[in-house]
PDB file of N, CA, C and O in Angstrom:
ATOM      1  N   MET A   1     -61.572  -8.871  49.447  1.00  0.00           N
ATOM      2  CA  MET A   1     -62.820  -8.956  50.180  1.00  0.00           C
ATOM      3  C   MET A   1     -62.803 -10.194  51.072  1.00  0.00           C
ATOM      4  O   MET A   1     -62.128 -11.183  50.786  1.00  0.00           O
ATOM      5  N   ALA A   2     -63.546 -10.110  52.135  1.00  0.00           N
ATOM      6  CA  ALA A   2     -63.598 -11.221  53.090  1.00  0.00           C
ATOM      7  C   ALA A   2     -65.048 -11.552  53.415  1.00  0.00           C
ATOM      8  O   ALA A   2     -65.931 -10.700  53.320  1.00  0.00           O
ATOM      9  N   LYS A   3     -65.275 -12.796  53.797  1.00  0.00           N
ATOM     10  CA  LYS A   3     -66.600 -13.232  54.234  1.00  0.00           C
ATOM     11  C   LYS A   3     -66.761 -12.859  55.700  1.00  0.00           C
ATOM     12  O   LYS A   3     -65.868 -13.094  56.515  1.00  0.00           O
ATOM     13  N   TYR A   4     -67.908 -12.276  56.024  1.00  0.00           N
ATOM     14  CA  TYR A   4     -68.189 -11.871  57.400  1.00  0.00           C
ATOM     15  C   TYR A   4     -69.440 -12.566  57.916  1.00  0.00           C
ATOM     16  O   TYR A   4     -70.361 -12.881  57.163  1.00  0.00           O
ATOM     17  N   TYR A   5     -69.443 -12.795  59.224  1.00  0.00           N
ATOM     18  CA  TYR A   5     -70.546 -13.466  59.909  1.00  0.00           C
ATOM     19  C   TYR A   5     -70.856 -12.728  61.197  1.00  0.00           C
ATOM     20  O   TYR A   5     -70.001 -12.043  61.757  1.00  0.00           O
ATOM     21  N   VAL A   6     -72.095 -12.876  61.664  1.00  0.00           N
ATOM     22  CA  VAL A   6     -72.456 -12.337  62.975  1.00  0.00           C
ATOM     23  C   VAL A   6     -72.875 -13.507  63.860  1.00  0.00           C
ATOM     24  O   VAL A   6     -73.563 -14.429  63.420  1.00  0.00           O
ATOM     25  N   ASN A   7     -72.452 -13.446  65.093  1.00  0.00           N
ATOM     26  CA  ASN A   7     -72.772 -14.480  66.070  1.00  0.00           C
ATOM     27  C   ASN A   7     -74.242 -14.354  66.480  1.00  0.00           C
ATOM     28  O   ASN A   7     -74.690 -13.276  66.870  1.00  0.00           O
ATOM     29  N   LYS A   8     -74.987 -15.451  66.391  1.00  0.00           N
ATOM     30  CA  LYS A   8     -76.389 -15.463  66.815  1.00  0.00           C
ATOM     31  C   LYS A   8     -76.505 -15.317  68.333  1.00  0.00           C
ATOM     32  O   LYS A   8     -77.511 -14.815  68.835  1.00  0.00           O
ATOM     33  N   ASN A   9     -75.488 -15.750  69.053  1.00  0.00           N
ATOM     34  CA  ASN A   9     -75.486 -15.688  70.514  1.00  0.00           C
ATOM     35  C   ASN A   9     -74.827 -14.394  70.981  1.00  0.00           C
ATOM     36  O   ASN A   9     -73.692 -14.093  70.611  1.00  0.00           O
ATOM     37  N   ALA A  10     -75.541 -13.647  71.784  1.00  0.00           N
ATOM     38  CA  ALA A  10     -75.006 -12.380  72.288  1.00  0.00           C
ATOM     39  C   ALA A  10     -73.947 -12.618  73.357  1.00  0.00           C
ATOM     40  O   ALA A  10     -73.970 -13.631  74.056  1.00  0.00           O
ATOM     41  N   GLN A  11     -73.028 -11.680  73.473  1.00  0.00           N
ATOM     42  CA  GLN A  11     -72.043 -11.677  74.542  1.00  0.00           C
ATOM     43  C   GLN A  11     -72.769 -11.303  75.841  1.00  0.00           C
ATOM     44  O   GLN A  11     -73.956 -10.977  75.812  1.00  0.00           O
ATOM     45  N   GLU A  12     -72.073 -11.349  76.962  1.00  0.00           N
ATOM     46  CA  GLU A  12     -72.680 -11.014  78.251  1.00  0.00           C
ATOM     47  C   GLU A  12     -73.258  -9.601  78.271  1.00  0.00           C
ATOM     48  O   GLU A  12     -74.239  -9.340  78.967  1.00  0.00           O
ATOM     49  N   ASN A  13     -72.653  -8.690  77.510  1.00  0.00           N
ATOM     50  CA  ASN A  13     -73.133  -7.302  77.484  1.00  0.00           C
ATOM     51  C   ASN A  13     -74.233  -7.071  76.451  1.00  0.00           C
ATOM     52  O   ASN A  13     -74.707  -5.946  76.295  1.00  0.00           O
ATOM     53  N   GLY A  14     -74.642  -8.126  75.745  1.00  0.00           N
ATOM     54  CA  GLY A  14     -75.717  -8.019  74.771  1.00  0.00           C
ATOM     55  C   GLY A  14     -75.276  -7.850  73.333  1.00  0.00           C
ATOM     56  O   GLY A  14     -76.105  -7.887  72.425  1.00  0.00           O
ATOM     57  N   ASP A  15     -73.979  -7.664  73.109  1.00  0.00           N
ATOM     58  CA  ASP A  15     -73.452  -7.484  71.752  1.00  0.00           C
ATOM     59  C   ASP A  15     -73.457  -8.793  70.963  1.00  0.00           C
ATOM     60  O   ASP A  15     -73.175  -9.863  71.502  1.00  0.00           O
ATOM     61  N   HIS A  16     -73.781  -8.682  69.685  1.00  0.00           N
ATOM     62  CA  HIS A  16     -73.612  -9.782  68.738  1.00  0.00           C
ATOM     63  C   HIS A  16     -72.366  -9.431  67.928  1.00  0.00           C
ATOM     64  O   HIS A  16     -72.347  -8.434  67.207  1.00  0.00           O
ATOM     65  N   GLU A  17     -71.335 -10.251  68.051  1.00  0.00           N
ATOM     66  CA  GLU A  17     -70.053  -9.932  67.430  1.00  0.00           C
ATOM     67  C   GLU A  17     -69.984 -10.325  65.956  1.00  0.00           C
ATOM     68  O   GLU A  17     -70.488 -11.367  65.538  1.00  0.00           O
ATOM     69  N   VAL A  18     -69.342  -9.452  65.192  1.00  0.00           N
ATOM     70  CA  VAL A  18     -69.086  -9.684  63.773  1.00  0.00           C
ATOM     71  C   VAL A  18     -67.681 -10.250  63.636  1.00  0.00           C
ATOM     72  O   VAL A  18     -66.722  -9.721  64.197  1.00  0.00           O
ATOM     73  N   HIS A  19     -67.578 -11.345  62.870  1.00  0.00           N
ATOM     74  CA  HIS A  19     -66.299 -12.024  62.658  1.00  0.00           C
ATOM     75  C   HIS A  19     -66.006 -12.187  61.176  1.00  0.00           C
ATOM     76  O   HIS A  19     -66.906 -12.324  60.347  1.00  0.00           O
ATOM     77  N   LYS A  20     -64.720 -12.168  60.875  1.00  0.00           N
ATOM     78  CA  LYS A  20     -64.247 -12.449  59.526  1.00  0.00           C
ATOM     79  C   LYS A  20     -63.961 -13.948  59.422  1.00  0.00           C
ATOM     80  O   LYS A  20     -63.482 -14.562  60.375  1.00  0.00           O
ATOM     81  N   PHE A  21     -64.258 -14.535  58.255  1.00  0.00           N
ATOM     82  CA  PHE A  21     -63.983 -15.950  58.052  1.00  0.00           C
ATOM     83  C   PHE A  21     -62.508 -16.231  58.326  1.00  0.00           C
ATOM     84  O   PHE A  21     -61.635 -15.501  57.857  1.00  0.00           O
ATOM     85  N   GLY A  22     -62.237 -17.278  59.076  1.00  0.00           N
ATOM     86  CA  GLY A  22     -60.876 -17.632  59.437  1.00  0.00           C
ATOM     87  C   GLY A  22     -60.499 -17.221  60.850  1.00  0.00           C
ATOM     88  O   GLY A  22     -59.466 -17.642  61.370  1.00  0.00           O
ATOM     89  N   CYS A  23     -61.335 -16.397  61.473  1.00  0.00           N
ATOM     90  CA  CYS A  23     -61.070 -15.961  62.843  1.00  0.00           C
ATOM     91  C   CYS A  23     -61.142 -17.159  63.788  1.00  0.00           C
ATOM     92  O   CYS A  23     -62.024 -18.008  63.659  1.00  0.00           O
ATOM     93  N   PHE A  24     -60.226 -17.218  64.719  1.00  0.00           N
ATOM     94  CA  PHE A  24     -60.221 -18.286  65.720  1.00  0.00           C
ATOM     95  C   PHE A  24     -61.513 -18.296  66.525  1.00  0.00           C
ATOM     96  O   PHE A  24     -61.958 -19.357  66.964  1.00  0.00           O
ATOM     97  N   TRP A  25     -62.118 -17.135  66.725  1.00  0.00           N
ATOM     98  CA  TRP A  25     -63.317 -16.991  67.547  1.00  0.00           C
ATOM     99  C   TRP A  25     -64.616 -17.078  66.738  1.00  0.00           C
ATOM    100  O   TRP A  25     -65.695 -16.857  67.287  1.00  0.00           O
ATOM    101  N   LEU A  26     -64.528 -17.393  65.455  1.00  0.00           N
ATOM    102  CA  LEU A  26     -65.723 -17.535  64.616  1.00  0.00           C
ATOM    103  C   LEU A  26     -66.622 -18.617  65.198  1.00  0.00           C
ATOM    104  O   LEU A  26     -66.162 -19.730  65.451  1.00  0.00           O
ATOM    105  N   PRO A  27     -67.910 -18.304  65.418  1.00  0.00           N
ATOM    106  CA  PRO A  27     -68.811 -19.298  66.000  1.00  0.00           C
ATOM    107  C   PRO A  27     -69.042 -20.486  65.065  1.00  0.00           C
ATOM    108  O   PRO A  27     -68.775 -20.411  63.866  1.00  0.00           O
ATOM    109  N   LYS A  28     -69.538 -21.568  65.631  1.00  0.00           N
ATOM    110  CA  LYS A  28     -69.884 -22.749  64.846  1.00  0.00           C
ATOM    111  C   LYS A  28     -70.969 -22.371  63.832  1.00  0.00           C
ATOM    112  O   LYS A  28     -71.692 -21.393  64.022  1.00  0.00           O
ATOM    113  N   VAL A  29     -71.075 -23.147  62.767  1.00  0.00           N
ATOM    114  CA  VAL A  29     -72.007 -22.868  61.676  1.00  0.00           C
ATOM    115  C   VAL A  29     -73.427 -22.613  62.175  1.00  0.00           C
ATOM    116  O   VAL A  29     -74.102 -21.704  61.692  1.00  0.00           O
ATOM    117  N   GLU A  30     -73.875 -23.400  63.126  1.00  0.00           N
ATOM    118  CA  GLU A  30     -75.252 -23.260  63.612  1.00  0.00           C
ATOM    119  C   GLU A  30     -75.465 -22.018  64.477  1.00  0.00           C
ATOM    120  O   GLU A  30     -76.603 -21.664  64.785  1.00  0.00           O
ATOM    121  N   ASN A  31     -74.381 -21.360  64.865  1.00  0.00           N
ATOM    122  CA  ASN A  31     -74.477 -20.178  65.729  1.00  0.00           C
ATOM    123  C   ASN A  31     -74.073 -18.882  65.039  1.00  0.00           C
ATOM    124  O   ASN A  31     -73.730 -17.903  65.701  1.00  0.00           O
ATOM    125  N   ARG A  32     -74.112 -18.874  63.713  1.00  0.00           N
ATOM    126  CA  ARG A  32     -73.718 -17.659  63.001  1.00  0.00           C
ATOM    127  C   ARG A  32     -74.613 -17.420  61.789  1.00  0.00           C
ATOM    128  O   ARG A  32     -75.235 -18.339  61.257  1.00  0.00           O
ATOM    129  N   ILE A  33     -74.656 -16.163  61.374  1.00  0.00           N
ATOM    130  CA  ILE A  33     -75.398 -15.747  60.192  1.00  0.00           C
ATOM    131  C   ILE A  33     -74.392 -15.160  59.214  1.00  0.00           C
ATOM    132  O   ILE A  33     -73.601 -14.287  59.570  1.00  0.00           O
ATOM    133  N   TYR A  34     -74.429 -15.644  57.985  1.00  0.00           N
ATOM    134  CA  TYR A  34     -73.551 -15.117  56.943  1.00  0.00           C
ATOM    135  C   TYR A  34     -74.040 -13.731  56.543  1.00  0.00           C
ATOM    136  O   TYR A  34     -75.217 -13.550  56.231  1.00  0.00           O
ATOM    137  N   LEU A  35     -73.147 -12.762  56.552  1.00  0.00           N
ATOM    138  CA  LEU A  35     -73.505 -11.387  56.226  1.00  0.00           C
ATOM    139  C   LEU A  35     -73.177 -11.030  54.780  1.00  0.00           C
ATOM    140  O   LEU A  35     -73.852 -10.196  54.177  1.00  0.00           O
ATOM    141  N   GLY A  36     -72.145 -11.657  54.223  1.00  0.00           N
ATOM    142  CA  GLY A  36     -71.729 -11.359  52.860  1.00  0.00           C
ATOM    143  C   GLY A  36     -70.241 -11.096  52.789  1.00  0.00           C
ATOM    144  O   GLY A  36     -69.522 -11.220  53.780  1.00  0.00           O
ATOM    145  N   ASN A  37     -69.788 -10.729  51.593  1.00  0.00           N
ATOM    146  CA  ASN A  37     -68.385 -10.374  51.354  1.00  0.00           C
ATOM    147  C   ASN A  37     -68.247  -8.860  51.417  1.00  0.00           C
ATOM    148  O   ASN A  37     -68.986  -8.129  50.757  1.00  0.00           O
ATOM    149  N   PHE A  38     -67.300  -8.400  52.212  1.00  0.00           N
ATOM    150  CA  PHE A  38     -67.086  -6.966  52.376  1.00  0.00           C
ATOM    151  C   PHE A  38     -65.592  -6.653  52.358  1.00  0.00           C
ATOM    152  O   PHE A  38     -64.758  -7.502  52.675  1.00  0.00           O
ATOM    153  N   THR A  39     -65.277  -5.426  51.981  1.00  0.00           N
ATOM    154  CA  THR A  39     -63.878  -5.000  51.964  1.00  0.00           C
ATOM    155  C   THR A  39     -63.430  -4.511  53.337  1.00  0.00           C
ATOM    156  O   THR A  39     -62.235  -4.341  53.580  1.00  0.00           O
ATOM    157  N   ASN A  40     -64.401  -4.283  54.246  1.00  0.00           N
ATOM    158  CA  ASN A  40     -64.048  -3.806  55.583  1.00  0.00           C
ATOM    159  C   ASN A  40     -65.124  -4.210  56.585  1.00  0.00           C
ATOM    160  O   ASN A  40     -66.247  -4.555  56.216  1.00  0.00           O
ATOM    161  N   CYS A  41     -64.753  -4.157  57.854  1.00  0.00           N
ATOM    162  CA  CYS A  41     -65.681  -4.569  58.906  1.00  0.00           C
ATOM    163  C   CYS A  41     -66.814  -3.571  59.103  1.00  0.00           C
ATOM    164  O   CYS A  41     -67.890  -3.947  59.568  1.00  0.00           O
ATOM    165  N   LYS A  42     -66.593  -2.314  58.757  1.00  0.00           N
ATOM    166  CA  LYS A  42     -67.631  -1.298  58.934  1.00  0.00           C
ATOM    167  C   LYS A  42     -68.891  -1.662  58.152  1.00  0.00           C
ATOM    168  O   LYS A  42     -70.002  -1.562  58.671  1.00  0.00           O
ATOM    169  N   ASP A  43     -68.713  -2.080  56.912  1.00  0.00           N
ATOM    170  CA  ASP A  43     -69.862  -2.469  56.093  1.00  0.00           C
ATOM    171  C   ASP A  43     -70.509  -3.748  56.617  1.00  0.00           C
ATOM    172  O   ASP A  43     -71.727  -3.905  56.542  1.00  0.00           O
ATOM    173  N   ALA A  44     -69.699  -4.657  57.143  1.00  0.00           N
ATOM    174  CA  ALA A  44     -70.231  -5.898  57.719  1.00  0.00           C
ATOM    175  C   ALA A  44     -71.052  -5.604  58.971  1.00  0.00           C
ATOM    176  O   ALA A  44     -72.107  -6.207  59.170  1.00  0.00           O
ATOM    177  N   VAL A  45     -70.589  -4.695  59.809  1.00  0.00           N
ATOM    178  CA  VAL A  45     -71.326  -4.321  61.016  1.00  0.00           C
ATOM    179  C   VAL A  45     -72.653  -3.663  60.629  1.00  0.00           C
ATOM    180  O   VAL A  45     -73.682  -3.913  61.257  1.00  0.00           O
ATOM    181  N   LYS A  46     -72.624  -2.840  59.613  1.00  0.00           N
ATOM    182  CA  LYS A  46     -73.847  -2.193  59.124  1.00  0.00           C
ATOM    183  C   LYS A  46     -74.872  -3.250  58.694  1.00  0.00           C
ATOM    184  O   LYS A  46     -76.060  -3.134  58.996  1.00  0.00           O
ATOM    185  N   GLU A  47     -74.404  -4.267  57.995  1.00  0.00           N
ATOM    186  CA  GLU A  47     -75.274  -5.359  57.562  1.00  0.00           C
ATOM    187  C   GLU A  47     -75.800  -6.147  58.767  1.00  0.00           C
ATOM    188  O   GLU A  47     -76.968  -6.533  58.792  1.00  0.00           O
ATOM    189  N   ALA A  48     -74.953  -6.383  59.749  1.00  0.00           N
ATOM    190  CA  ALA A  48     -75.350  -7.134  60.947  1.00  0.00           C
ATOM    191  C   ALA A  48     -76.439  -6.408  61.724  1.00  0.00           C
ATOM    192  O   ALA A  48     -77.260  -7.045  62.385  1.00  0.00           O
ATOM    193  N   LYS A  49     -76.451  -5.082  61.650  1.00  0.00           N
ATOM    194  CA  LYS A  49     -77.465  -4.301  62.364  1.00  0.00           C
ATOM    195  C   LYS A  49     -78.854  -4.482  61.764  1.00  0.00           C
ATOM    196  O   LYS A  49     -79.843  -4.038  62.349  1.00  0.00           O
ATOM    197  N   LYS A  50     -78.938  -5.120  60.618  1.00  0.00           N
ATOM    198  CA  LYS A  50     -80.241  -5.477  60.043  1.00  0.00           C
ATOM    199  C   LYS A  50     -80.824  -6.682  60.780  1.00  0.00           C
ATOM    200  O   LYS A  50     -82.025  -6.940  60.707  1.00  0.00           O
ATOM    201  N   HIS A  51     -79.970  -7.413  61.487  1.00  0.00           N
ATOM    202  CA  HIS A  51     -80.385  -8.604  62.228  1.00  0.00           C
ATOM    203  C   HIS A  51     -80.509  -8.341  63.729  1.00  0.00           C
ATOM    204  O   HIS A  51     -81.405  -8.867  64.389  1.00  0.00           O
ATOM    205  N   TYR A  52     -79.602  -7.523  64.257  1.00  0.00           N
ATOM    206  CA  TYR A  52     -79.554  -7.267  65.698  1.00  0.00           C
ATOM    207  C   TYR A  52     -79.319  -5.780  65.966  1.00  0.00           C
ATOM    208  O   TYR A  52     -78.631  -5.106  65.200  1.00  0.00           O
ATOM    209  N   ASN A  53     -79.888  -5.281  67.045  1.00  0.00           N
ATOM    210  CA  ASN A  53     -79.708  -3.872  67.406  1.00  0.00           C
ATOM    211  C   ASN A  53     -78.323  -3.593  67.978  1.00  0.00           C
ATOM    212  O   ASN A  53     -77.733  -2.543  67.721  1.00  0.00           O
ATOM    213  N   LYS A  54     -77.818  -4.530  68.743  1.00  0.00           N
ATOM    214  CA  LYS A  54     -76.541  -4.324  69.437  1.00  0.00           C
ATOM    215  C   LYS A  54     -75.474  -5.199  68.787  1.00  0.00           C
ATOM    216  O   LYS A  54     -75.464  -6.417  68.965  1.00  0.00           O
ATOM    217  N   VAL A  55     -74.581  -4.569  68.036  1.00  0.00           N
ATOM    218  CA  VAL A  55     -73.560  -5.274  67.249  1.00  0.00           C
ATOM    219  C   VAL A  55     -72.202  -4.661  67.542  1.00  0.00           C
ATOM    220  O   VAL A  55     -72.088  -3.459  67.784  1.00  0.00           O
ATOM    221  N   ASN A  56     -71.168  -5.503  67.517  1.00  0.00           N
ATOM    222  CA  ASN A  56     -69.806  -5.043  67.765  1.00  0.00           C
ATOM    223  C   ASN A  56     -68.862  -5.885  66.921  1.00  0.00           C
ATOM    224  O   ASN A  56     -69.139  -7.055  66.656  1.00  0.00           O
ATOM    225  N   GLY A  57     -67.761  -5.304  66.504  1.00  0.00           N
ATOM    226  CA  GLY A  57     -66.743  -6.059  65.782  1.00  0.00           C
ATOM    227  C   GLY A  57     -65.907  -6.890  66.741  1.00  0.00           C
ATOM    228  O   GLY A  57     -65.660  -6.477  67.874  1.00  0.00           O
ATOM    229  N   CYS A  58     -65.479  -8.043  66.295  1.00  0.00           N
ATOM    230  CA  CYS A  58     -64.606  -8.908  67.092  1.00  0.00           C
ATOM    231  C   CYS A  58     -63.282  -8.184  67.360  1.00  0.00           C
ATOM    232  O   CYS A  58     -62.699  -7.588  66.454  1.00  0.00           O
ATOM    233  N   TYR A  59     -62.826  -8.240  68.586  1.00  0.00           N
ATOM    234  CA  TYR A  59     -61.560  -7.606  68.972  1.00  0.00           C
ATOM    235  C   TYR A  59     -60.393  -8.169  68.177  1.00  0.00           C
ATOM    236  O   TYR A  59     -59.431  -7.452  67.901  1.00  0.00           O
ATOM    237  N   HIS A  60     -60.463  -9.440  67.805  1.00  0.00           N
ATOM    238  CA  HIS A  60     -59.331 -10.110  67.161  1.00  0.00           C
ATOM    239  C   HIS A  60     -59.317  -9.980  65.647  1.00  0.00           C
ATOM    240  O   HIS A  60     -58.249  -9.789  65.065  1.00  0.00           O
ATOM    241  N   CYS A  61     -60.465 -10.076  64.992  1.00  0.00           N
ATOM    242  CA  CYS A  61     -60.459 -10.063  63.526  1.00  0.00           C
ATOM    243  C   CYS A  61     -61.093  -8.815  62.921  1.00  0.00           C
ATOM    244  O   CYS A  61     -60.928  -8.557  61.729  1.00  0.00           O
ATOM    245  N   SER A  62     -61.807  -8.049  63.714  1.00  0.00           N
ATOM    246  CA  SER A  62     -62.464  -6.831  63.216  1.00  0.00           C
ATOM    247  C   SER A  62     -62.222  -5.684  64.201  1.00  0.00           C
ATOM    248  O   SER A  62     -63.141  -4.956  64.574  1.00  0.00           O
ATOM    249  N   ARG A  63     -60.974  -5.548  64.602  1.00  0.00           N
ATOM    250  CA  ARG A  63     -60.600  -4.603  65.652  1.00  0.00           C
ATOM    251  C   ARG A  63     -60.989  -3.156  65.316  1.00  0.00           C
ATOM    252  O   ARG A  63     -61.325  -2.386  66.215  1.00  0.00           O
ATOM    253  N   ALA A  64     -60.947  -2.788  64.050  1.00  0.00           N
ATOM    254  CA  ALA A  64     -61.313  -1.419  63.659  1.00  0.00           C
ATOM    255  C   ALA A  64     -62.768  -1.114  63.979  1.00  0.00           C
ATOM    256  O   ALA A  64     -63.148   0.053  64.073  1.00  0.00           O
ATOM    257  N   CYS A  65     -63.579  -2.139  64.147  1.00  0.00           N
ATOM    258  CA  CYS A  65     -64.999  -1.975  64.434  1.00  0.00           C
ATOM    259  C   CYS A  65     -65.358  -2.385  65.860  1.00  0.00           C
ATOM    260  O   CYS A  65     -66.534  -2.407  66.223  1.00  0.00           O
ATOM    261  N   HIS A  66     -64.366  -2.703  66.655  1.00  0.00           N
ATOM    262  CA  HIS A  66     -64.590  -3.122  68.032  1.00  0.00           C
ATOM    263  C   HIS A  66     -64.656  -1.893  68.939  1.00  0.00           C
ATOM    264  O   HIS A  66     -63.799  -1.011  68.885  1.00  0.00           O
ATOM    265  N   THR A  67     -65.686  -1.862  69.765  1.00  0.00           N
ATOM    266  CA  THR A  67     -65.788  -0.800  70.767  1.00  0.00           C
ATOM    267  C   THR A  67     -65.817  -1.464  72.139  1.00  0.00           C
ATOM    268  O   THR A  67     -66.364  -2.556  72.289  1.00  0.00           O
ATOM    269  N   SER A  68     -65.251  -0.831  73.106  1.00  0.00           N
ATOM    270  CA  SER A  68     -65.164  -1.393  74.462  1.00  0.00           C
ATOM    271  C   SER A  68     -66.492  -1.402  75.157  1.00  0.00           C
ATOM    272  O   SER A  68     -66.587  -1.843  76.303  1.00  0.00           O
TER     273      SER A  68
END
């Protein structure tokens, strides 16, 4: 299982990205919300949607959940 976070700051397209702990692109502590421990990014994205309507997986650490 891995710790997942969602970025409080939206990307230019409005997406709030979900990141796995250890990702190079993980936002600073003050700019992220801890989502919990999950075995996959799909469950983390589902949890992030409780905070934001527009959510996407990070291309680098949650590629299976990343949409273009």
